[in-house]
C-alpha positions as CSV (number, residue, x, y, z in Angstrom):
1,M,99.0,44.9,60.4
2,I,95.2,44.9,60.9
3,D,93.8,43.8,64.3
4,S,91.0,41.4,64.0
5,P,87.6,42.3,65.7
6,R,87.7,38.9,67.3
7,A,90.2,40.2,69.8
8,T,87.9,42.8,71.5
9,P,87.3,41.9,75.1
10,A,85.0,43.5,77.7
11,K,86.2,47.0,78.5
12,N,86.8,47.0,82.2
13,S,89.8,48.0,84.3
14,T,90.8,44.5,85.1
15,P,90.5,41.8,82.4
16,H,89.3,38.4,83.6
17,F,90.3,35.4,81.5
18,F,89.9,31.7,82.2
19,I,93.2,29.9,82.7
20,A,93.1,26.4,81.4
21,T,95.2,23.8,83.1
22,G,94.8,21.0,80.6
23,T,94.5,20.5,76.9
24,D,90.7,21.0,76.6
25,Q,91.1,24.0,74.3
26,L,93.1,22.1,71.7
27,P,91.6,20.1,68.8
28,F,93.1,16.9,70.2
29,K,94.9,15.5,73.3
30,L,98.1,13.7,74.0
31,P,99.1,11.8,77.1
32,T,100.7,14.1,79.7
33,T,103.9,12.2,79.5
34,A,104.3,12.9,75.8
35,T,104.8,16.6,76.1
36,A,105.2,17.7,79.8
37,P,107.2,19.6,81.0
38,F,107.8,21.2,77.5
39,C,104.2,21.9,76.4
40,P,102.6,25.1,77.5
41,S,99.1,23.8,77.8
42,E,100.2,21.0,80.1
43,V,102.3,23.0,82.5
44,K,99.8,25.9,82.7
45,G,98.7,26.3,86.3
46,S,101.1,23.6,87.5
47,V,102.5,25.7,90.3
48,V,99.8,26.8,92.8
49,V,100.3,30.0,94.7
50,A,97.7,29.8,97.5
51,P,96.1,33.0,99.0
52,G,97.8,34.1,102.2
53,T,101.2,32.6,101.3
54,P,104.0,34.4,103.1
55,L,106.0,36.8,100.9
56,W,109.2,34.8,101.1
57,K,107.4,31.7,99.9
58,K,105.8,33.6,97.1
59,L,109.2,34.8,96.0
60,L,110.4,31.2,95.8
61,Q,107.3,30.1,94.0
62,F,107.5,32.8,91.4
63,A,111.3,32.3,90.9
64,G,112.0,30.1,87.9
65,P,110.5,31.4,84.6
66,G,113.2,34.2,84.6
67,L,115.9,31.5,84.9
68,L,114.6,29.7,81.8
69,I,114.5,33.0,79.9
70,S,118.0,34.0,81.0
71,I,119.4,30.7,79.6
72,G,118.7,32.1,76.1
73,Y,120.9,35.1,77.0
74,M,124.0,33.1,77.6
75,D,124.0,30.5,74.8
76,P,127.0,29.8,72.6
77,G,126.0,32.6,70.2
78,N,126.7,35.1,72.9
79,W,130.1,33.6,73.4
80,A,131.1,34.1,69.7
81,T,130.1,37.8,69.6
82,D,131.4,38.6,73.1
83,I,134.8,36.9,72.5
84,E,135.2,38.6,69.1
85,A,134.2,42.0,70.6
86,G,136.5,41.7,73.5
87,S,139.5,40.5,71.5
88,R,139.1,43.2,68.8
89,Y,138.0,46.2,70.8
90,G,138.9,45.4,74.4
91,Y,136.4,46.8,76.8
92,G,135.1,49.2,74.2
93,L,131.8,47.3,73.5
94,L,131.1,46.4,77.1
95,F,128.5,49.1,77.3
96,V,126.6,47.5,74.4
97,V,126.3,44.3,76.5
98,V,124.9,46.4,79.4
99,L,122.5,48.4,77.3
100,S,121.3,45.3,75.4
101,S,120.6,43.6,78.7
102,I,118.6,46.6,80.0
103,A,116.6,46.5,76.8
104,A,116.0,42.8,77.3
105,M,114.7,43.4,80.8
106,V,112.2,46.0,79.5
107,L,111.0,43.8,76.7
108,Q,110.8,40.6,78.8
109,C,108.8,42.4,81.5
110,L,106.3,43.4,78.8
111,S,106.1,39.8,77.7
112,M,105.7,38.6,81.2
113,R,102.9,41.1,82.0
114,L,101.0,40.2,78.8
115,G,100.9,36.5,79.8
116,I,99.9,37.2,83.4
117,V,97.1,39.7,82.7
118,T,95.5,38.0,79.7
119,G,96.2,34.3,80.5
120,R,97.4,33.8,76.9
121,D,100.7,34.0,75.3
122,L,102.0,36.2,72.5
123,A,101.6,33.5,69.8
124,Q,98.0,32.8,70.8
125,L,97.1,36.5,70.8
126,S,98.9,37.1,67.5
127,R,96.8,34.3,65.9
128,E,93.6,35.8,67.3
129,R,94.3,39.5,66.5
130,Y,95.9,39.4,63.0
131,A,94.8,38.2,59.6
132,K,95.8,34.7,58.8
133,P,98.5,35.6,56.2
134,I,100.2,37.9,58.8
135,A,99.9,35.4,61.6
136,N,101.4,32.7,59.4
137,A,104.3,35.0,58.4
138,Q,104.9,35.7,62.1
139,W,104.9,32.0,62.8
140,M,107.5,31.3,60.1
141,L,109.7,34.1,61.3
142,A,109.5,32.8,64.9
143,E,110.4,29.3,63.8
144,L,113.4,30.7,61.8
145,S,114.6,32.5,65.0
146,I,114.4,29.2,66.9
147,I,116.4,27.4,64.2
148,A,119.0,30.2,64.2
149,C,119.3,29.9,68.0
150,D,119.5,26.1,67.7
151,L,122.3,26.4,65.1
152,A,124.3,28.3,67.7
153,E,123.6,25.5,70.2
154,V,124.7,22.8,67.7
155,L,127.9,24.6,66.9
156,G,128.7,25.4,70.6
157,G,127.9,21.8,71.7
158,A,130.0,20.4,68.8
159,L,132.9,22.6,69.7
160,A,132.7,21.6,73.3
161,F,132.8,17.9,72.3
162,H,135.8,18.7,70.1
163,L,137.7,20.6,72.8
164,L,136.9,18.2,75.7
165,F,137.2,14.8,73.9
166,G,139.3,15.5,70.8
167,C,136.8,14.3,68.3
168,S,136.5,16.0,64.9
169,L,134.1,19.0,64.7
170,M,132.0,17.1,62.2
171,W,131.5,14.2,64.7
172,G,130.8,16.8,67.3
173,V,127.9,18.2,65.2
174,I,126.5,14.7,64.8
175,F,126.8,14.0,68.5
176,T,124.6,17.0,69.3
177,A,121.7,15.3,67.6
178,F,121.5,13.0,70.6
179,D,120.3,15.7,72.9
180,T,116.8,14.6,71.8
181,L,117.3,11.7,74.2
182,I,117.7,14.2,77.1
183,V,114.4,15.7,76.2
184,L,112.9,12.3,75.9
185,G,114.3,11.3,79.3
186,L,112.6,14.3,81.0
187,K,109.1,13.6,79.6
188,G,106.4,13.6,82.3
189,K,108.5,15.6,84.8
190,N,107.0,18.6,86.4
191,F,108.0,22.2,85.5
192,R,109.8,22.9,88.8
193,D,112.1,20.0,88.0
194,L,113.1,21.6,84.8
195,E,113.6,25.0,86.5
196,A,115.9,23.2,89.0
197,I,118.0,21.7,86.2
198,M,118.3,25.1,84.6
199,L,119.5,26.6,87.9
200,G,122.2,23.9,88.1
201,L,123.5,24.6,84.6
202,I,123.5,28.3,85.2
203,A,125.4,27.8,88.4
204,T,128.0,25.7,86.5
205,I,128.5,28.5,84.0
206,G,128.6,31.2,86.7
207,V,131.1,29.5,88.9
208,G,133.3,28.7,85.9
209,Y,133.6,32.3,84.9
210,I,134.2,33.5,88.5
211,V,137.3,31.2,88.6
212,E,138.4,32.2,85.1
213,L,138.2,36.0,85.9
214,A,140.2,35.3,89.0
215,L,142.9,33.6,86.8
216,V,143.1,36.3,84.1
217,K,143.1,39.2,86.6
218,P,141.3,42.0,84.6
219,H,142.3,45.7,84.9
220,W,139.2,46.8,86.7
221,P,139.5,50.6,86.1
222,S,139.6,49.8,82.3
223,V,136.5,47.6,82.8
224,A,134.7,50.5,84.5
225,A,135.7,52.8,81.6
226,G,134.2,50.3,79.2
227,L,130.8,50.6,80.9
228,V,130.6,54.3,79.8
229,P,128.7,54.5,76.5
230,S,131.0,55.7,73.7
231,F,129.1,55.7,70.4
232,S,132.1,56.8,68.4
233,V,133.3,53.2,68.4
234,L,130.1,52.3,66.4
235,S,130.8,54.7,63.6
236,E,132.6,51.9,61.6
237,R,130.9,48.9,60.0
238,E,132.8,46.1,61.8
239,P,132.1,47.2,65.4
240,L,128.5,48.1,64.5
241,Y,128.1,44.6,63.0
242,L,129.3,43.1,66.3
243,A,127.1,45.4,68.3
244,I,124.1,44.3,66.4
245,G,125.2,40.7,66.9
246,I,125.5,41.3,70.6
247,L,122.0,42.8,70.5
248,G,120.7,39.8,68.6
249,A,122.4,37.4,71.1
250,T,121.0,39.3,74.0
251,V,117.4,40.1,73.0
252,M,116.0,36.9,71.4
253,P,112.6,37.0,69.6
254,H,111.5,33.5,70.6
255,N,112.1,34.4,74.3
256,L,109.3,37.0,74.0
257,Y,106.9,34.3,73.0
258,L,108.3,31.9,75.6
259,H,108.1,34.2,78.6
260,S,104.5,35.2,78.0
261,S,103.6,31.5,78.2
262,I,105.7,30.1,81.0
263,V,104.6,32.7,83.5
264,Q,101.2,31.1,83.3
265,T,102.6,28.1,85.2
266,R,101.7,29.9,88.3
267,V,98.0,29.8,89.4
268,I,96.9,33.1,90.8
269,S,93.7,34.8,91.7
270,R,92.3,37.1,88.9
271,E,91.6,39.9,91.4
272,H,93.3,43.2,90.5
273,K,95.5,43.2,93.7
274,D,96.6,39.7,93.1
275,L,97.5,40.3,89.5
276,A,99.5,43.4,90.5
277,S,101.3,41.4,93.1
278,S,102.1,38.6,90.6
279,I,103.4,41.1,88.1
280,R,105.7,42.6,90.8
281,L,107.1,39.2,91.9
282,S,107.5,38.1,88.3
283,R,109.3,41.3,87.4
284,L,111.7,40.7,90.3
285,D,112.3,37.2,89.0
286,T,112.9,38.5,85.5
287,I,115.3,41.3,86.4
288,A,117.3,39.2,88.9
289,S,117.7,36.4,86.3
290,L,118.7,38.8,83.5
291,V,121.2,40.6,85.8
292,L,122.8,37.2,86.3
293,A,122.9,36.7,82.5
294,L,124.3,40.2,82.1
295,L,127.1,39.4,84.5
296,I,128.0,36.2,82.6
297,N,128.0,37.9,79.2
298,A,130.1,40.7,80.6
299,A,132.5,38.2,82.1
300,I,132.9,36.5,78.7
301,L,133.8,39.9,77.0
302,I,136.0,40.9,80.0
303,L,137.8,37.6,79.8
304,A,138.5,38.0,76.0
305,A,139.6,41.7,76.5
306,S,141.9,40.8,79.4
307,A,143.4,37.6,78.0
308,F,143.6,38.5,74.3
309,H,143.3,42.2,73.5
310,A,145.5,43.3,76.3
311,T,148.3,40.8,75.1
312,G,148.1,41.8,71.5
313,H,145.9,39.0,70.3
314,T,143.3,41.2,68.6
315,Q,142.1,38.8,66.0
316,V,140.6,36.0,68.1
317,T,137.3,35.5,66.4
318,E,136.9,31.7,66.9
319,I,136.0,30.0,70.2
320,E,138.5,27.3,69.5
321,D,141.3,29.8,69.2
322,A,140.3,31.3,72.5
323,Y,140.4,27.9,74.1
324,K,143.9,27.2,72.7
325,L,145.3,30.6,73.7
326,L,143.9,30.7,77.3
327,A,146.2,28.2,78.9
328,P,149.5,29.7,77.6
329,I,148.4,33.3,78.2
330,V,146.9,32.8,81.6
331,G,149.5,30.2,82.7
332,S,147.0,27.6,83.8
333,G,145.4,24.7,82.0
334,L,142.4,25.0,84.4
335,A,141.2,28.1,82.6
336,A,141.0,26.3,79.2
337,I,139.2,23.3,80.8
338,L,136.7,25.5,82.6
339,F,136.1,27.4,79.4
340,A,135.2,24.1,77.5
341,V,133.0,22.8,80.4
342,T,131.0,26.0,80.6
343,L,130.6,26.1,76.9
344,F,129.1,22.6,77.0
345,A,126.8,23.6,79.9
346,S,125.7,26.6,77.9
347,G,124.8,24.6,74.8
348,Q,122.9,21.9,76.8
349,S,120.9,24.4,78.8
350,S,119.6,26.1,75.7
351,T,118.3,22.8,74.5
352,F,115.4,22.9,77.0
353,T,114.3,26.4,76.4
354,G,114.4,25.9,72.6
355,T,112.1,22.9,72.9
356,I,109.6,24.8,75.1
357,A,109.7,27.9,72.8
358,G,109.0,25.7,69.8
359,Q,106.0,24.1,71.5
360,V,104.7,27.6,72.5
361,I,105.0,28.9,69.0
362,M,103.6,25.8,67.3
363,E,100.6,25.5,69.7
364,G,99.9,29.2,69.7
365,F,100.0,29.9,66.0
366,L,98.9,26.5,64.6
367,R,97.0,25.0,67.5
368,L,99.1,22.0,66.9
369,K,100.8,19.9,69.6
370,I,103.3,17.1,69.1
371,P,105.4,15.0,71.5
372,C,108.3,17.0,72.9
373,Y,111.0,14.7,71.5
374,Q,109.5,15.0,68.0
375,R,109.5,18.8,68.3
376,R,113.1,18.7,69.4
377,F,114.1,16.3,66.6
378,I,112.6,18.6,63.9
379,T,114.3,21.7,65.2
380,R,117.6,20.0,65.6
381,A,117.5,18.4,62.2
382,L,116.8,21.8,60.6
383,A,119.8,23.3,62.5
384,L,122.1,20.4,61.7
385,V,121.9,21.0,57.9
386,P,123.6,24.4,57.8
387,A,126.0,23.3,60.5
388,L,127.2,20.2,58.7
389,I,127.4,22.0,55.4
390,G,129.4,24.9,57.0
391,V,131.8,22.6,58.7
392,Y,132.3,20.5,55.6
393,V,132.9,23.5,53.3
394,M,134.8,25.8,55.6
395,G,136.2,23.4,58.3
396,N,136.7,24.6,61.9
397,G,136.7,28.2,60.7
398,A,133.0,27.9,60.1
399,V,132.1,27.9,63.7
400,G,132.8,31.6,64.6
401,K,131.3,32.9,61.3
402,L,128.1,30.9,61.6
403,L,127.7,31.7,65.3
404,V,127.9,35.5,64.7
405,A,125.7,35.2,61.6
406,S,123.1,33.3,63.6
407,Q,122.9,36.1,66.1
408,V,122.5,38.7,63.4
409,V,119.7,36.6,62.0
410,L,118.0,36.7,65.4
411,S,118.4,40.4,65.6
412,L,116.7,40.7,62.1
413,Q,113.7,38.7,63.4
414,L,113.3,40.8,66.5
415,P,111.2,43.7,65.2
416,F,108.5,41.2,64.0
417,A,108.0,39.9,67.5
418,L,108.4,43.4,69.1
419,Y,105.7,45.2,67.1
420,P,102.8,43.0,68.2
421,L,104.1,42.8,71.8
422,I,104.2,46.6,72.2
423,R,100.9,47.0,70.4
424,M,99.2,44.5,72.6
425,T,100.6,45.6,76.0
426,S,99.6,49.2,75.1
427,D,96.0,48.2,74.3
428,R,93.9,49.1,77.3
429,A,90.9,47.2,75.9
430,L,93.1,44.0,76.2
431,M,95.2,44.9,79.3
432,G,92.8,47.0,81.3
433,S,94.6,49.1,83.9
434,F,97.7,47.0,83.3
435,G,98.4,48.6,79.9
436,N,101.6,50.3,79.2
437,A,102.1,53.7,80.8
438,A,103.1,56.7,78.6
439,H,106.8,56.5,79.6
440,T,106.8,52.7,79.0
441,K,105.4,53.2,75.5
442,V,108.0,55.8,74.7
443,I,110.9,53.5,75.8
444,A,109.4,50.4,74.1
445,W,108.8,52.2,70.7
446,L,112.2,53.8,70.9
447,L,113.8,50.4,71.3
448,F,111.8,49.2,68.4
449,V,113.0,52.1,66.2
450,V,116.6,51.7,67.2
451,I,116.6,47.9,66.6
452,S,114.8,48.3,63.3
453,A,117.1,51.1,62.1
454,A,120.2,49.1,63.0
455,N,118.9,46.1,61.1
456,I,118.1,48.2,58.0
457,W,121.6,49.6,58.1
458,L,123.1,46.2,58.4
459,V,121.1,44.8,55.5
460,V,122.1,47.7,53.2
461,Q,125.8,47.5,54.1
462,T,125.8,43.7,53.6
463,A,124.0,44.0,50.2
464,T,126.4,46.7,49.1
465,E,129.3,44.5,49.8
466,W,127.8,41.5,48.0
467,F,127.0,43.4,44.9
468,A,129.9,45.8,44.8
């Protein structure tokens, strides 16, 4: 990858960039109501943090972007991988969930810092700094990751409709297309309204799993043992495949683009001390939100390990099977109902972040902006095709396979978003004194190598099976 000379800023310790609050930097304009709150250029600077604001108020004002990011870490794709991991290997892969979440915190903090310091997002900077063919390839890979994520949302939402209302899975897939109306109904709202909706959906998922864990009564010493890394379990292909799926479900490439954009919703002074304060507050928001996502993901795996693996049901690879088995095993129909309700909330919450991420990527790479409902319709239409074909050909058994496969696809896309992110945040000419410290570079590049190596291994193993 060759950096373009256009990207060289003034070499000072604190970069100063103009933060636009409208659409003046775009080739054309749309009415605010057509894209807000899903369009990055129209929510930029929409939350004003006045100088002298008390710390507790600043904490509240900076809280929000992390919640939107965390939604992507608890979508239906996570359910599929965590349920299969828990039912097959008990608590054995719980440490993978924890390590993946820690990796996500590191990488999302890099993305957040890039957006705050430069006033631009990862997509915009990639377009500026790389040759056009490379930038176009990055754009296509980013769009593919959004479609893979949306496929998981389609399947999760369809399954929730099927479990709650008894409709066929095919009709459930079709019903998910109408979430475009939800996006349309929110047009013109402010960004804080969207963050509040996300908080409500996350609370629904969290409370649901607290009740479910109380019902299944996990063996907590075994849970604690599962937190200790044991890499011997990853020596075989199947658990490693699941571990990579967990990684793909936890660290999502489009979230790296998204986070660098939505942190710019907060208007801050460009003075060094104010930038440093903003980074600290945003880091707290990011880590707290991702800890919440970690607890929910861990709860899904613990639920599967306690309810299924511990009772001899070690082949529960489908979410529908998990739903059907929960009530008789736990002895309460409430567990199954809560399971379906939280699945529905999970699928719907990811709808919003997928729409915003799509706008960020399209506007950043192509300098193109379209109404939010059109963007949502395009993404959902592209995700519906494999979902409908899969359900038609394989029936209900397609859901689990497609969900896990979608997470592996996300993991395969991750290095292509990671490389520019690490390069840019390590560039002192771009980041000034906020560039990555030596230990941060080591950790970030180590994550890049581990993720890339795991992906290469997976591709080789899969190709060997196909052509054997």
